[in-house]
C-alpha positions, 0 to 999 in steps of 0.5 A: 709840161706839154709835148711841144714844150718838152720838144723845144726845151730839149732842142729836138726841133734844132736837131731835126732842122740840122739832120735834114739839112745834112741829109739834103746836102749829102744825098747818100745812097743810104739815107737811113744808115746816114741818119743813124750814124748822125744820131749815134755820133757822140755830142763831144766829138764836134769837128770844125774844118777851115778852108781857104781857096784859090778860086772863086765859087760860081755866083750870079755875077761870075762863073766858077773860077776853076777846077779847084773852086769846084773841089773847094765848094764841093768839099765845104758842102759835104763837110757840113753834111757830116754829123757834129761837123762844121766847115767854114770857107774863104775864097777870092772874088772881084765881083762877089762879097760876103754880103752877096753870098749871104752865108755865115760859113764863109767869107769872100776875100775881096780883090781888085782884080780878077782871080789870078791864074797860075798859067795862062787863062781861067774861066773868069780871068787871064791875069797870071800871078806872074802879072801881079807886082810884089806890092800886090802879092804882099797886100794879097797875103797881109789882107788875107791873113788879117781876114783869116785871123778874124774869121777864125777868132769868130768861128772858135768863139761861136762854136766853143772849140778850137779849129780841128783842121785846116785845108789850103787850096793850092801850094802857094799864097794860101799855105804862106798866109796860113802859116803866118797866121799860125805864127800869129796864133802862137804868139798870142797863146792860141792853138796852132791850127793843123795845116794841110795843103790840097796841092791840085796841080796847076801851082806845081805846074808853074813851079816846073816851068820856072825850074827850066829857066827858059820859059819867058812866060815863067821867069824864076820868081815864085819857086825860089821864094816858096823854097825859101819860106820853107812852109813845107819844112815847118811841121809846127805852124807850117804844112803837116800834111800835103795831098794831091789827086794822082800818083803823077802829081805825087811824082811831080810834087816830090821833084819840086819839094825834094825835102818834104817827107813823102810819108806825110803826102797823101793821094786823095782823089777829089769827088765830082760835083752832084750837079753832073748826072745822067738825064735820059730826057735830054735830047741832042737837038733840045740841048744844042738849041741852048748854045750859041758860038762865042766870037773872041773880042774884035772878031767882028762876028755876032754870036749865032745859034748852033744848028741842031740837025746832028745825030752825034756830038764830041764834047770838050770842056776846059781852060784853054792852055797849051797842055790841054792840047785843043789843037789836037781835038781840032785836027781830030775833028777833020778826020772824023767829020769826013768819016762820020755823017751828022757829027758835031763838035762843041767845045766849052772854054775860055782863054786869052784872045791870042789863044782864041785867034789861033783856034778860030784860024785853025778851025778855018784852016782845016776846013771844019764845018761842024765845030763850034767853040761856045765860051765858058758855061755853067754846070747846068749847061755843061751837065746837059751837053755831057749827057747827050754827047756821043763821047767826051774828048779831053787830050791834056798831057799830064792831067793832074787828075781829070775831074772832067772825065768823071763828070762826063761818065757821071752823065752816062758818056764814055771818054777819050783822053791821053795816056799820061797823068791822073786818068791813067789811074782810073780810065779802063776799056769799059768806060773809053780809051786812052790814046798813046802819048806823043809830043806831035799834035797832028799825030795825036789828032789823027789817033784821037779821030780814029778812036772817035770814029770807032766809038761811033761805030761801036756805039760806046754810048750804048754799051758803055754808059752803065760802066761810066756810071759805076766808075764815077760812083767811086768819086761821089762826094760822101765816099771820096770825102770819108776816105780823104778824112780817114787818110789825113787823120791817120797821118796827123793823128787826129780823129777827122771822122 
């Protein structure tokens, strides 16, 4: 037997290919240890994970559908980087297809409308779940259930083992769908797939707004239905583990689902996308050259290139929904534009036309001369802007976690936000400042403006960038995922890592 025949017969080339692909996907800090762990993992401990997402992933025909889409895609790639582990995913899209994605580990759930949002707007859609008819909701669940059943059968046939663990993103339609899938599998004599729900935050916010009974945009509809479905009370086919991304979110979840046993709820902060990284070669002038203004439909203005002769930049990225409080940032800009020479404000985001009109009108009313709305951008553009900005400002009230803070800090840029929600769990003075909460946008704007001026005068960018990078590493992909799987496995009584 030749050396080549020996290697081929023992499938060594296949092992090397898998080892290299997982190493590249994980990009661990210690590649030698990673490879050692990979080779030391017993062959009989294969784990198979299954996700269903609520938002599309980024592709040539559409930007990423929102924060949970980013988290889902990142988890999928990281899980596939673990030794003896395979991860499979389904996610919805109007514009992408399984054929266009061309990856065996995923299926695109085709829908005839843009990906729905829980609140008022997303990067690719202003359609809300409340805009869908009962027939459309029923069709969504039925078709997704059929796709999931077919895909699970294919996965288990190819892998030769049952699916170890499933993760449904958001506590809404995906949870009902997978509960239905498990009931079908039970009737067919197939193993039930342990079901978890990654709560995220916006679905819970939707339920909270329905619970008030006074918000005309959120009439009581889905919350009562979710309680009646009892997905969080069925520990056989339903949710066995729920986890969120902050202490604040845990409290809100308990309020919305009061009968759920909170010992089966885990806090697992998400990991940020590795596309966000410090790049000292980027310059403010060079990055601003790549941006244009983004007029709203019917405004009657052309997109124009941004001026580039600035010394400082304040950045924001997020959806244009009320709790993100973009108007507070605009009010802050009035203060710091008058006190800091050469400072620009670049706002990445998208929302309904009425909201865009409101923001443009406020910019005009405040007399802002150096504040620009540039529409939604991809990770590459966001990473570049975060890198060259003096400070990132994210004024959200009760942000479920605040992944954008981590992404900004991963680029070496300090942050300013509001002292509520998830950011209270991790923002410290070494990386920025959280402003005292208030219900007044004017007061919040004044406080943010004062803090931005302080950040420029104290040169936060120079003095805090190293602490920003250090804090962001706590949320890098591999370490966050391992923590998440360890906690989940302990609650479920499963070995997931």
